[in-house]
C-alpha positions as CSV (number, residue, x, y, z in Angstrom):
1,M,-7.1,-9.1,-29.2
2,S,-4.2,-10.0,-26.8
3,R,-2.6,-7.3,-24.7
4,I,0.7,-7.8,-26.6
5,D,-1.0,-7.1,-29.9
6,T,-2.7,-4.0,-28.3
7,I,0.7,-2.7,-27.2
8,K,2.1,-3.3,-30.6
9,Q,-0.7,-1.4,-32.3
10,K,-0.2,1.5,-29.8
11,I,3.5,1.6,-30.5
12,L,2.9,1.7,-34.3
13,Q,0.7,4.7,-33.9
14,L,3.5,6.7,-32.3
15,D,5.4,9.3,-34.3
16,G,9.2,9.4,-34.2
17,G,9.5,11.7,-31.2
18,A,6.9,9.9,-29.1
19,F,8.6,6.6,-29.9
20,Q,11.9,8.0,-28.7
21,N,10.3,9.1,-25.4
22,L,8.8,5.7,-24.9
23,C,12.1,4.0,-25.5
24,N,13.9,6.4,-23.3
25,E,11.6,5.4,-20.4
26,Y,11.8,1.7,-21.3
27,L,15.6,1.6,-21.4
28,T,15.9,3.6,-18.2
29,K,13.6,1.2,-16.4
30,K,15.1,-2.0,-17.9
31,Y,18.8,-1.3,-18.0
32,F,19.7,1.7,-16.0
33,S,17.3,2.4,-13.1
34,D,19.7,1.0,-10.5
35,K,23.0,2.2,-12.1
36,D,25.0,5.4,-11.6
37,V,24.9,6.7,-15.2
38,T,24.6,9.9,-17.1
39,M,22.0,10.0,-19.9
40,T,21.8,12.6,-22.6
41,A,19.1,12.7,-25.4
42,L,20.4,14.3,-28.6
43,G,17.6,13.2,-30.9
44,S,14.6,14.9,-29.3
45,Q,13.7,18.4,-28.1
46,A,13.5,18.7,-24.4
47,G,9.9,18.8,-23.1
48,T,8.4,17.9,-26.5
49,S,7.8,14.9,-28.8
50,K,9.7,16.5,-31.6
51,T,12.8,14.9,-33.0
52,T,16.1,16.6,-33.9
53,K,19.0,15.5,-36.0
54,G,21.9,14.1,-34.1
55,T,24.1,11.0,-33.7
56,P,23.5,9.1,-31.6
57,D,19.9,9.8,-30.6
58,M,20.9,9.3,-27.0
59,Y,24.1,8.3,-25.2
60,I,24.8,7.0,-21.7
61,V,28.0,7.3,-19.9
62,E,28.8,4.3,-17.6
63,H,32.1,4.0,-15.9
64,G,33.8,6.2,-18.5
65,K,32.5,4.2,-21.5
66,Y,29.7,5.2,-23.9
67,I,26.5,3.4,-24.7
68,F,24.9,4.8,-27.9
69,V,21.2,4.5,-28.5
70,E,19.4,4.9,-31.9
71,Y,15.7,4.8,-32.7
72,T,13.7,4.5,-35.9
73,T,10.0,4.0,-36.9
74,Q,11.0,3.4,-40.5
75,Q,9.6,0.2,-41.9
76,K,10.9,0.0,-45.5
77,S,14.6,-0.9,-46.1
78,L,15.0,-1.2,-42.4
79,A,18.2,-3.2,-42.4
80,K,19.9,-0.6,-44.7
81,K,18.7,2.2,-42.4
82,I,20.1,0.5,-39.3
83,E,23.4,-0.2,-41.0
84,E,23.7,3.5,-42.0
85,D,23.0,4.6,-38.4
86,I,25.4,2.2,-36.9
87,K,28.2,3.3,-39.2
88,K,27.5,6.9,-38.2
89,C,27.8,5.9,-34.6
90,L,31.2,4.4,-35.4
91,D,32.5,7.4,-37.3
92,I,34.7,9.5,-35.1
93,S,34.3,12.5,-37.4
94,I,30.5,12.5,-36.7
95,T,30.5,11.7,-32.9
96,G,33.9,12.8,-31.9
97,I,34.3,9.5,-29.9
98,D,36.8,6.8,-30.8
99,C,35.4,3.3,-31.0
100,Q,37.6,2.1,-28.1
101,Y,35.4,4.2,-25.8
102,I,32.1,2.8,-27.1
103,K,30.9,-0.1,-25.1
104,K,27.5,-0.9,-26.7
105,I,25.0,0.3,-29.3
106,I,21.3,-0.2,-28.6
107,Y,19.0,0.1,-31.6
108,C,15.2,0.3,-31.0
109,H,12.9,-0.1,-34.0
110,T,9.2,-0.9,-34.7
111,S,9.6,-3.9,-37.1
112,S,9.4,-7.7,-36.9
113,N,10.9,-8.3,-40.3
114,I,14.7,-8.2,-39.9
115,E,16.0,-11.4,-41.7
116,V,18.6,-13.6,-40.0
117,K,21.3,-12.7,-42.6
118,D,20.8,-9.0,-42.0
119,D,20.9,-9.5,-38.2
120,R,24.2,-11.4,-38.5
121,H,25.6,-8.7,-40.8
122,L,24.7,-5.9,-38.4
123,H,26.2,-7.7,-35.4
124,A,29.4,-8.4,-37.4
125,I,29.9,-4.7,-38.1
126,C,30.0,-4.0,-34.4
127,E,31.9,-7.1,-33.3
128,E,34.7,-6.0,-35.7
129,K,35.2,-2.9,-33.5
130,G,34.7,-4.9,-30.2
131,I,31.3,-3.3,-29.6
132,E,28.2,-5.1,-28.4
133,L,25.0,-4.5,-30.5
134,V,21.5,-4.9,-29.0
135,L,18.6,-4.8,-31.4
136,I,15.2,-4.2,-29.8
137,G,12.3,-4.7,-32.2
138,I,8.6,-4.3,-31.6
139,D,8.2,-7.9,-30.4
140,T,10.8,-7.7,-27.7
141,L,9.6,-4.2,-26.7
142,A,5.9,-5.2,-26.5
143,L,6.7,-8.3,-24.4
144,D,9.0,-6.3,-22.0
145,L,6.5,-3.5,-21.6
146,A,3.7,-6.0,-20.8
147,H,5.6,-8.1,-18.3
148,E,8.1,-5.7,-16.8
149,C,6.9,-2.1,-17.4
150,P,3.1,-1.9,-17.0
151,A,3.4,1.6,-15.6
152,I,5.0,2.8,-18.9
153,C,2.1,1.2,-20.8
154,R,-0.3,3.1,-18.5
155,D,1.4,6.4,-18.5
156,V,2.8,6.6,-22.1
157,L,0.5,4.3,-24.2
158,N,-2.7,4.8,-22.1
159,I,-3.1,1.0,-21.8
160,S,-4.1,-0.4,-18.4
161,I,-2.1,-3.6,-18.1
162,D,-2.4,-3.7,-14.3
163,T,-4.4,-1.9,-11.5
164,A,-1.4,0.2,-10.3
165,Q,-1.3,-1.6,-7.0
166,I,2.2,-3.0,-7.5
167,L,5.0,-0.5,-7.8
168,D,8.7,-0.4,-7.8
169,Y,10.4,1.0,-4.7
170,E,11.0,4.6,-6.0
171,T,7.5,4.9,-7.5
172,F,5.9,3.7,-4.3
173,I,7.6,6.4,-2.3
174,R,7.0,9.1,-5.0
175,N,3.2,8.2,-5.2
176,Y,2.9,8.2,-1.4
177,N,4.6,11.6,-1.0
178,S,2.6,13.2,-3.8
179,N,-0.2,13.7,-1.3
180,A,0.6,17.1,0.3
181,L,-1.2,16.2,3.5
182,A,0.5,12.9,4.2
183,A,3.5,12.5,6.4
184,P,6.3,11.9,3.9
185,L,8.2,8.6,3.7
186,D,11.5,10.1,2.7
187,T,12.3,11.8,6.0
188,E,15.7,11.0,7.6
189,F,15.6,7.6,9.1
190,I,16.8,7.4,12.7
191,S,17.5,4.4,14.9
192,R,15.4,1.1,14.7
193,E,18.7,-0.9,14.3
194,E,17.3,-3.6,16.6
195,E,14.2,-4.0,14.5
196,L,16.2,-4.1,11.3
197,T,18.3,-6.9,12.8
198,A,15.2,-8.7,14.0
199,I,13.7,-8.6,10.4
200,D,17.0,-10.1,9.1
201,D,16.9,-12.8,11.7
202,A,13.2,-13.5,11.0
203,F,13.9,-14.0,7.3
204,E,16.5,-16.7,8.2
205,K,13.6,-18.7,9.7
206,T,10.7,-17.9,7.4
207,N,10.0,-16.3,4.1
208,I,7.1,-14.1,5.4
209,V,7.6,-11.5,8.1
210,I,4.9,-9.3,9.5
211,L,5.5,-5.9,11.1
212,S,2.7,-5.2,13.6
213,G,2.1,-2.0,15.5
214,A,-0.2,1.0,16.1
215,A,-1.1,3.3,13.3
216,G,1.6,5.9,12.8
217,I,4.2,4.1,14.8
218,G,6.6,3.9,11.8
219,K,6.0,0.4,10.3
220,T,6.0,1.5,6.7
221,R,9.1,3.7,7.2
222,L,10.9,0.8,8.9
223,A,9.9,-1.6,6.1
224,L,11.2,0.8,3.4
225,R,14.4,1.3,5.3
226,Y,15.0,-2.4,5.4
227,I,14.5,-2.6,1.6
228,E,16.9,0.3,1.2
229,S,19.6,-1.0,3.4
230,H,19.3,-4.8,3.0
231,V,17.6,-5.6,-0.3
232,Q,18.1,-2.8,-2.9
233,N,21.7,-3.8,-3.6
234,S,20.9,-7.5,-3.8
235,S,19.9,-9.5,-6.9
236,R,16.2,-9.5,-5.8
237,Q,13.6,-7.7,-7.8
238,V,11.7,-5.5,-5.4
239,Y,8.0,-4.8,-5.6
240,C,5.7,-2.8,-3.3
241,M,2.0,-3.5,-3.0
242,R,-0.7,-1.0,-1.8
243,S,-4.4,-1.7,-2.1
244,C,-6.7,0.5,-4.1
245,G,-9.7,-1.8,-3.3
246,V,-9.8,-4.2,-6.2
247,T,-8.3,-7.7,-6.5
248,I,-4.6,-7.7,-7.0
249,L,-3.9,-11.3,-7.9
250,D,-3.9,-10.7,-11.6
251,D,-1.3,-8.0,-11.1
252,V,0.8,-10.5,-9.1
253,K,0.7,-12.9,-12.0
254,I,1.9,-10.2,-14.3
255,Y,4.9,-9.1,-12.2
256,L,5.8,-12.5,-10.8
257,D,5.3,-14.4,-14.0
258,R,8.6,-16.3,-14.1
259,P,10.9,-18.0,-11.6
260,G,13.4,-15.6,-10.0
261,E,14.5,-13.8,-6.8
262,Y,11.9,-11.5,-5.5
263,F,11.3,-9.3,-2.5
264,V,7.7,-8.1,-2.0
265,Y,6.6,-5.5,0.4
266,I,2.8,-5.4,1.3
267,D,1.7,-2.2,2.9
268,D,-1.3,-2.5,5.3
269,A,-1.8,-6.2,4.4
270,N,-5.2,-6.4,6.2
271,L,-6.6,-4.0,3.5
272,I,-5.4,-6.2,0.5
273,T,-8.3,-7.8,-1.3
274,G,-7.7,-11.6,-1.5
275,L,-4.5,-11.6,0.6
276,E,-4.8,-15.4,1.0
277,H,-4.9,-16.0,-2.7
278,I,-1.7,-13.8,-3.2
279,V,0.2,-15.6,-0.6
280,R,-0.9,-19.1,-1.8
281,Y,0.0,-18.2,-5.4
282,V,3.6,-16.9,-4.7
283,T,4.4,-19.7,-2.2
284,E,3.5,-22.7,-4.3
285,E,6.6,-24.7,-4.4
286,Y,6.4,-25.7,-8.1
287,K,6.9,-22.1,-9.2
288,N,10.5,-22.2,-8.0
289,Y,10.4,-18.6,-6.7
290,D,13.0,-17.4,-4.3
291,L,10.6,-15.1,-2.5
292,K,10.7,-13.0,0.6
293,I,7.5,-11.1,1.8
294,L,7.6,-8.3,4.3
295,M,4.2,-6.8,5.3
296,T,2.9,-4.3,7.7
297,V,-0.4,-4.5,9.6
298,R,-2.0,-2.6,12.4
299,D,-1.8,-4.3,15.7
300,Y,-5.6,-4.8,16.1
301,A,-5.8,-6.6,12.7
302,C,-2.6,-8.7,13.2
303,Q,-4.2,-11.8,14.5
304,R,-6.6,-12.0,11.6
305,V,-3.8,-11.6,9.1
306,K,-1.7,-14.1,10.9
307,D,-4.5,-16.7,10.8
308,I,-5.0,-16.2,7.1
309,I,-1.3,-16.6,6.3
310,S,-0.6,-19.4,8.8
311,E,-3.0,-21.7,7.0
312,I,-0.8,-21.4,3.9
313,A,2.8,-20.8,5.0
314,P,4.8,-20.1,8.3
315,C,5.4,-16.5,9.2
316,N,7.1,-14.4,11.9
317,I,5.7,-11.4,13.6
318,I,7.7,-8.5,14.9
319,D,6.1,-5.9,17.2
320,V,7.2,-2.4,16.3
321,K,7.4,-0.4,19.5
322,P,7.3,3.4,20.0
323,L,10.7,5.2,19.7
324,T,12.3,6.6,22.9
325,E,12.1,10.4,23.6
326,D,15.8,10.8,22.8
327,I,15.3,9.3,19.4
328,L,12.2,11.3,18.7
329,M,14.1,14.5,19.6
330,Q,16.7,13.5,17.0
331,F,13.9,13.1,14.5
332,I,12.6,16.6,15.2
333,E,16.0,18.2,15.2
334,A,16.6,16.7,11.7
335,Q,13.3,17.6,10.2
336,F,12.3,20.8,12.1
337,P,15.6,22.4,13.3
338,S,14.0,25.9,13.6
339,L,11.5,24.8,16.4
340,M,12.3,26.0,19.8
341,T,13.5,23.4,22.3
342,E,10.5,23.9,24.5
343,A,8.2,23.4,21.5
344,K,10.0,20.2,20.5
345,Q,9.7,18.7,24.0
346,Y,6.0,19.6,24.0
347,A,5.4,18.0,20.6
348,I,6.9,14.7,21.9
349,Q,4.7,14.9,25.0
350,V,1.4,15.6,23.3
351,S,2.0,13.1,20.4
352,Q,2.5,10.2,22.9
353,S,5.5,8.9,21.0
354,N,3.6,8.4,17.8
355,T,5.9,9.3,14.9
356,R,3.2,10.4,12.5
357,I,1.3,12.5,15.0
358,L,4.7,14.0,16.0
359,F,5.2,15.1,12.4
360,F,1.8,16.7,12.3
361,A,2.3,18.4,15.7
362,C,5.6,19.9,14.5
363,K,4.1,21.1,11.3
364,V,1.4,22.8,13.4
365,L,3.9,24.2,15.9
366,E,5.8,25.8,13.0
367,Q,2.8,28.0,12.4
368,G,1.9,29.0,16.0
369,T,2.2,28.6,19.8
370,Y,2.4,25.2,21.3
371,K,-0.1,26.3,24.0
372,E,-2.9,25.8,21.4
373,I,-2.4,22.0,21.5
374,T,-3.3,19.9,24.5
375,N,-4.2,16.5,22.9
376,V,-4.0,14.4,19.8
377,S,-7.5,15.4,18.6
378,Q,-6.4,19.1,18.6
379,I,-3.3,18.2,16.5
380,Y,-5.6,16.6,13.9
381,E,-8.0,19.6,14.0
382,L,-5.2,22.1,13.6
383,Y,-3.5,20.1,10.9
384,Y,-6.4,19.0,8.8
385,G,-9.1,21.5,9.9
386,K,-7.1,24.4,8.3
387,Y,-7.1,22.4,5.0
388,L,-10.8,21.7,5.3
389,R,-11.6,25.4,5.9
390,N,-9.2,26.9,3.3
391,E,-9.1,24.4,0.5
392,L,-12.6,22.9,0.9
393,H,-14.5,26.0,2.1
394,E,-17.3,25.5,-0.4
395,I,-18.0,22.0,0.7
396,S,-21.6,21.5,2.0
397,P,-22.8,19.7,5.1
398,I,-24.2,16.9,2.9
399,T,-20.9,16.4,1.2
400,I,-19.2,16.2,4.6
401,K,-21.7,13.6,5.7
402,V,-21.0,11.5,2.5
403,A,-17.3,11.9,3.2
404,G,-17.9,10.6,6.7
405,I,-19.8,7.5,5.5
406,L,-17.1,6.7,3.0
407,A,-14.4,7.0,5.7
408,F,-16.4,4.6,8.0
409,L,-16.9,2.0,5.2
410,G,-13.4,2.2,3.7
411,K,-12.9,0.9,0.2
412,C,-16.2,0.5,-1.6
413,R,-17.8,0.7,-5.0
414,I,-19.8,3.6,-6.2
415,E,-22.5,1.4,-7.6
416,D,-22.9,-0.4,-4.2
417,I,-23.1,2.8,-2.3
418,I,-25.7,4.6,-4.4
419,R,-27.9,1.4,-4.4
420,D,-27.8,1.1,-0.7
421,E,-31.0,2.5,0.7
422,I,-29.4,2.8,4.2
423,V,-26.8,5.2,2.9
424,T,-29.2,7.3,0.9
425,T,-31.5,7.5,3.9
426,M,-28.6,8.5,6.2
427,V,-27.5,11.3,3.9
428,G,-31.1,12.2,3.0
429,V,-30.6,12.4,-0.8
430,S,-31.5,10.4,-3.9
431,A,-29.1,7.9,-5.4
432,E,-28.4,10.4,-8.2
433,K,-27.5,13.2,-5.8
434,L,-25.4,10.8,-3.7
435,E,-23.3,9.9,-6.8
436,E,-23.0,13.6,-7.5
437,E,-21.6,14.2,-4.0
438,I,-19.1,11.4,-4.4
439,R,-17.9,12.8,-7.7
440,R,-17.5,16.2,-6.1
441,L,-15.3,14.7,-3.4
442,H,-13.2,13.2,-6.2
443,R,-12.9,16.5,-8.0
444,L,-11.7,18.1,-4.7
445,E,-9.1,15.3,-4.5
446,V,-10.5,14.1,-1.1
447,I,-11.0,10.6,-2.5
448,N,-9.7,8.6,-5.4
449,I,-12.0,6.7,-7.8
450,F,-10.3,3.8,-9.4
451,E,-11.6,2.4,-12.7
452,N,-14.6,4.7,-12.3
453,S,-15.8,2.5,-9.6
454,V,-13.7,1.8,-6.5
455,I,-13.6,4.6,-3.9
456,T,-10.6,5.1,-1.6
457,Y,-9.4,8.0,0.5
458,A,-6.4,9.9,-1.0
459,D,-5.0,10.2,2.6
460,E,-6.0,7.7,5.2
461,C,-5.2,10.0,8.1
462,F,-7.5,12.6,6.6
463,A,-10.2,9.9,6.5
464,N,-9.6,9.3,10.2
465,Y,-10.0,13.0,10.9
466,I,-13.2,13.3,8.9
467,L,-14.8,10.3,10.6
468,K,-13.9,11.6,14.1
469,S,-15.2,15.1,13.1
470,V,-18.6,14.0,11.7
471,I,-19.3,11.6,14.6
472,F,-17.9,13.3,17.7
473,D,-17.4,17.0,16.8
474,H,-20.3,17.9,14.6
475,R,-22.4,14.8,15.3
476,T,-23.8,14.7,11.7
477,L,-23.5,10.9,11.8
478,N,-24.5,8.6,14.7
479,L,-21.9,5.9,15.6
480,K,-24.6,3.6,17.0
481,T,-26.6,3.8,13.8
482,L,-23.5,3.1,11.7
483,I,-22.5,0.0,13.7
484,K,-26.1,-1.4,13.8
485,E,-26.7,-0.9,10.1
486,F,-23.3,-2.1,8.7
487,F,-22.0,-4.7,11.3
488,Y,-23.5,-7.8,9.7
489,K,-22.8,-6.4,6.2
490,Q,-19.1,-5.4,6.6
491,R,-18.1,-6.8,10.0
492,Y,-14.3,-6.5,9.7
493,R,-14.5,-2.9,8.3
494,V,-16.8,-1.8,11.1
495,V,-14.5,-3.3,13.7
496,E,-11.5,-1.6,12.0
497,S,-13.2,1.8,12.0
498,V,-14.1,1.5,15.7
499,N,-10.5,0.3,16.6
500,M,-9.1,3.3,14.7
501,L,-11.2,5.8,16.6
502,L,-10.1,4.1,19.9
503,Q,-6.4,4.1,19.1
504,V,-5.6,7.1,16.9
505,F,-6.9,10.0,18.9
506,H,-6.0,8.9,22.4
507,S,-9.1,10.7,23.8
508,K,-10.6,9.5,27.0
509,D,-13.9,11.2,26.1
510,I,-14.1,9.5,22.7
511,N,-13.2,6.1,24.1
512,E,-15.9,6.4,26.8
513,Q,-18.5,7.3,24.2
514,I,-17.5,4.4,22.0
515,I,-17.7,1.9,24.8
516,A,-21.1,3.3,25.9
517,V,-22.3,2.7,22.3
518,I,-20.9,-0.8,22.2
519,K,-22.6,-1.7,25.5
520,S,-25.9,-0.2,24.4
521,I,-26.0,-2.3,21.2
522,W,-24.8,-5.3,23.3
523,D,-27.8,-5.0,25.6
524,E,-30.2,-4.6,22.7
525,W,-28.9,-7.4,20.5
526,G,-28.4,-9.7,23.5
527,Q,-32.1,-9.7,23.9
528,S,-33.2,-9.7,20.2
529,L,-30.7,-11.8,18.3
530,S,-30.1,-15.5,18.2
531,F,-26.9,-16.7,20.0
532,E,-25.5,-17.7,16.6
533,D,-25.7,-14.1,15.4
534,F,-24.9,-12.4,18.6
535,V,-21.7,-14.3,19.2
536,Q,-20.1,-12.5,16.2
537,Y,-20.7,-9.2,17.9
538,I,-19.3,-10.6,21.2
539,Q,-16.2,-11.9,19.5
540,S,-15.6,-8.5,17.8
541,F,-16.0,-6.3,20.9
542,A,-15.2,-8.6,23.8
543,R,-12.4,-6.4,25.1
544,L,-14.7,-3.4,25.4
545,N,-17.3,-5.2,27.5
546,P,-15.6,-8.0,29.5
547,T,-18.4,-8.0,32.1
548,G,-20.9,-8.7,29.3
549,V,-18.8,-11.6,28.0
550,L,-18.8,-13.2,31.5
551,Q,-22.5,-12.7,31.8
552,K,-23.1,-14.3,28.5
553,A,-20.7,-17.1,29.2
554,N,-22.5,-17.8,32.5
555,E,-25.8,-17.9,30.6
556,V,-24.4,-20.4,28.1
557,I,-22.9,-22.6,30.7
558,K,-26.2,-22.8,32.6
559,N,-28.0,-23.8,29.5
560,T,-25.4,-26.4,28.4
561,L,-25.7,-30.0,29.4
562,P,-22.6,-31.3,31.2
563,V,-20.4,-34.0,29.5
564,I,-18.6,-36.6,31.5
565,C,-15.0,-37.1,30.1
566,N,-11.5,-38.1,31.1
567,Q,-9.3,-35.0,31.5
568,E,-6.2,-37.0,30.5
569,Q,-7.5,-37.0,26.9
570,F,-7.0,-33.2,26.7
571,D,-3.8,-31.4,25.7
572,F,-4.3,-28.2,27.6
573,K,-0.9,-26.8,26.6
574,S,-1.9,-26.7,22.9
575,N,-4.6,-24.1,23.6
576,N,-6.9,-25.9,21.2
577,T,-10.6,-25.2,21.8
578,E,-11.8,-28.0,19.6
579,Y,-11.9,-30.4,22.6
580,F,-14.5,-28.2,24.2
581,A,-16.6,-26.8,21.4
582,E,-18.2,-29.0,18.8
583,D,-20.2,-26.0,17.6
584,K,-18.3,-23.1,15.9
585,H,-20.4,-20.6,17.8
586,Y,-19.3,-22.0,21.2
587,E,-15.7,-22.0,20.0
588,D,-16.1,-18.3,19.2
589,M,-17.5,-17.7,22.6
590,L,-14.5,-19.5,24.2
591,N,-12.1,-17.3,22.1
592,S,-13.9,-14.2,23.4
593,L,-13.3,-15.3,26.9
594,G,-9.6,-15.8,26.0
595,E,-9.5,-12.2,24.9
596,M,-10.0,-11.2,28.5
597,A,-6.6,-12.5,29.4
598,E,-5.2,-9.1,28.4
599,T,-7.7,-7.0,30.2
600,Q,-8.1,-5.8,33.7
601,Y,-10.6,-8.6,34.3
602,A,-8.1,-11.3,33.7
603,K,-8.2,-12.5,37.3
604,M,-11.9,-13.3,36.9
605,W,-10.9,-16.0,34.5
606,S,-10.2,-18.4,37.3
607,Y,-13.9,-18.2,38.4
608,V,-15.3,-19.3,35.1
609,N,-16.1,-22.9,35.4
610,I,-15.8,-24.2,31.8
């Protein structure tokens, strides 16, 4: 059965009140979501699915004119029923409204059997009074719900048309803010005028713009502000994408199913499953889409995302920098006016100009003295630790360990986790017990489980805190073991988790411990693995062990036969390594050496004879 037929069947099962509620949501979404209108439902009891007598069933006031809405689930003698209801709407003795003030009548019904002559007759009745008539039958309603309102299908009809990873602007913000622990997205926006102009300028050159920056710097807030100030009032249809761990391409085909003007925002693009397929699909010229894509990505994942996209379409990258102290002070004064000046200044100092951490710090400072906070790790501990103790006080050490593994691995499937002997061994439980612990975390609203399979954290920052806590505070998980066991299974995720620990907490002690672990594994694998395997590890963590990179490069050079060639054949300015490395593994090694250009060891580059 097609999804359209499924939607029709669900609609036909609705009683009169439920059908009215469905149509109210549908009409609001399709016709009035972006308009300044007043809507009043006369035909249903507030907060229920019960109908009440009234004409019209709903009315909308738009610019001083009325739009009347009528509904029916009647099947027999439908044309006669519609005509009777229309005439009631036109009767001033019933509505108290003269026809000159009625702009339109919308009539929603559940039939496909209105004959052409009846359709013409009904329209003629309204046209005689200078009023537009819109008839919406079950065919039109089902098509629109499938293609334009999947969320209504999911929420009202309990039909999963999509995976809920593509949302409109308002729903995206509402869903994000629904997590009580997350820093809200609807705080007052301050400054960033230069970045907003830069985004505008970038879109003049390309259709894809990437906002790159550290976690918590304000990338998502900036992107949403751009949509609000530069896109919302345009003719473009705006969609926001956020990954829940499953492929999103089918959703894209639902929402972008016809040529048109679109603006797509992709949050944390590096976490989107099949990003390259999405970009390729929406940029294919034959589709005649007028499409702009704005995406955010953490700085340490930017190059990988750029490499993916650049193979398909050109893109521009904008680096999002920290706000100045003066701007951060304006933010605090707008959001936390009751804080003492000294506390505000201290919050800025300890948060190291990170907007998200600044928000957490101010929330903590509202509850106590600023002298309790000396670093970012303590901000996280005071902000999330209280929640962990108060709300999750019954959580066991085993459950915390499972939460830590899930935080390290990121988005994953229950069936893969419980079948993984490494995970069950780390936790020290059976596969059945492991699944039970995962379900417990879901009931506690620590994690989300999508389609009864895909696991994601409800709050990414809380996941960061859990991971730091289990590895460095309570030491219930060993970072070295985690890296060794999962690096060659989930390389990019392991690197991302390590980068997060390095960048988010701004802790010298944590960073030193991580670097020591990386070097320890480096020494072990350098002796035991083949060069082809080991070079993947080198490329991933070159910046954390530049001396090790040089040592390995020296070893490779000594074991490589020299090649006599004419230097004039090389275009050194192009920075193209293919001249030097016929083998992909050697090219990776060269790229790792290139990484050193941004480290304190950059001057040593001139001594590498390659």
